N, C-alpha and C positions, 0 to 999 in steps of 0.2 A: 524772777519770785514765777512758779506757775501760778494759772488762772485762778484756776480752783483753792492756789495755797496761799494765795492773797486773798480770797475771799473769805476761805474758813479763819484769816490773822487776824480779816479784820473785826468776825463777829467774837469772835475771842476776844478782844483785844474791848469792844464793847461792852462784854457782858465781866468778867474781871476788869473791874476799878478800884480804886482806891477807893471810893468814896459811891454809895447806893444813891445817891441823888444823883450821878455823873452815867453809872450803872442801865436805869429806870428812861435817860432822858438821851443816850446812845440807843438803849433798844428799842424807842419807842421810836425813834431817826430809823432805823432798818428794818423798821414793820411798812412805813413809809417807803424803801428802797428799794426796785430788783437789782439786787449787785449782778446779776446772772446775766445785765441788758444796757453794761458803762462796759468802758471803753478803758482797753488799761491802764488807760495816760490818769483815766477819773477813779477807778481805784490803786490808785498809786497814790494821788490826793488823799482818799479821803484813809490809805494807811496812813500816810504822814501825818494825818490829824486828828485821827487816832490814838497815834505814839505818841501824843503829849501828855507833860502831865497834866492833874485834869481839874489843879490850879492854874495850870497856865489857859487851858480848854475851858473853864473857869469868867475865867478877865474876860475871856474872846468873847464869850458867849453873850453873859455881862455888863460888857463893854467897858472897863473895867480898864482895861486897856485895846490898842487898836489892832486889831489881828491882820496877820500877814496877807498881803492882795493875793496868793494865790488859795488863800482858804476863806477870805469874803464871801460866796457863796456861800460855801456852805458851813459856814458860822447865824450866815442869814438863815438857813432852814432851820436851828438848829435853833433861832432865835425864834421863829414858827411855837414850835413843841412848847420849847419851857415855860 
C-alpha cells in the first residue's frame, strides 16, 4: 500500500471505532505522533495494531491480556495516555 494511503487508513481507523473511548484514546495518541516522519515498517505496525478489534486493544492497553511482542512499545505509549 502506498505510504499516503497507509497514513490515511491509520487516521480513519483511529476515528471510526466501535467505542467512543477507543476513538478518544487513539485520537490523542495520533496527536502526539508525527505519522509523516515514521518509517514504512512503523506505519505497517501501527496499521496492524489499529486494525484490531476494540476489545483486543482494550485488553492489551489495560493489561487484561499480554500484547504481542510486535506491539508492546505502541501499547506502552497508549497506556501512558489512558
